[in-house]
C-alpha positions in Angstrom: 0.1 -0.1 -0.1 1.0 3.4 -0.9 0.7 6.3 1.6 2.7 8.7 -0.4 1.4 12.2 -1.1 2.6 14.2 -3.8 2.8 18.0 -3.4 3.6 19.8 -6.6 1.1 22.8 -6.8 2.6 26.4 -6.0 -0.2 26.6 -3.2 0.6 23.3 -1.5 4.6 23.8 -1.5 3.7 27.4 0.5 1.7 25.7 2.5 4.0 23.1 3.5 6.6 25.7 3.9 4.4 27.5 6.4 3.5 24.6 8.3 7.7 23.8 8.6 8.1 27.0 9.6 5.6 26.4 12.5 7.2 23.5 13.5 10.7 25.1 13.5 9.2 28.1 15.4 7.4 25.7 18.2 11.0 23.8 18.8 12.2 27.8 19.1 10.3 28.2 21.7 11.4 25.2 23.4 14.8 26.3 23.2 16.5 24.7 20.0 18.0 26.7 17.5 17.8 26.0 13.5 21.1 25.2 11.5 20.0 28.0 8.9 19.0 30.4 10.9 16.1 31.6 13.2 12.6 30.6 12.2 11.8 33.3 14.4 13.2 36.3 12.0 12.0 34.3 9.4 8.0 34.3 10.6 8.3 37.8 11.5 9.7 38.8 7.9 7.2 37.0 6.0 4.3 37.8 8.0 4.9 40.9 9.8 4.2 39.5 13.6 5.8 41.6 16.4 6.5 40.2 20.0 8.1 37.5 21.8 8.8 34.0 20.0 5.6 32.5 21.9 3.2 35.3 20.8 4.4 35.0 17.3 4.0 31.5 17.4 0.5 32.1 18.7 -0.3 34.5 15.8 1.3 32.2 13.5 -1.2 29.4 14.8 -4.0 31.6 14.5 -3.1 32.7 10.9 -2.5 29.1 9.7 -6.3 28.6 11.3 -7.6 31.4 9.7 -6.0 31.0 6.4 -4.9 27.5 5.4 -7.2 25.5 7.2 -10.2 27.7 6.5 -9.4 26.9 2.7 -9.2 23.1 3.4 -12.5 23.2 5.5 -14.1 25.1 2.6 -13.2 22.4 0.3 -15.0 19.7 1.9 
């Protein structure tokens, strides 16, 4: 049985990247550091969020709920 998922559309790739940023942000709030620079800085730059790492992660989660997940639910 093949359980592979193919992500090949630009909006799918962007959604995956945003979810990966969220994972990296979560790890940074626990004290881990990303080898390719700060996910915190990348999220702040991409979305314009302000605040501490925890606050920026909360804002990112809210953005994901309102944008990525809403789109997904609308298609059901």
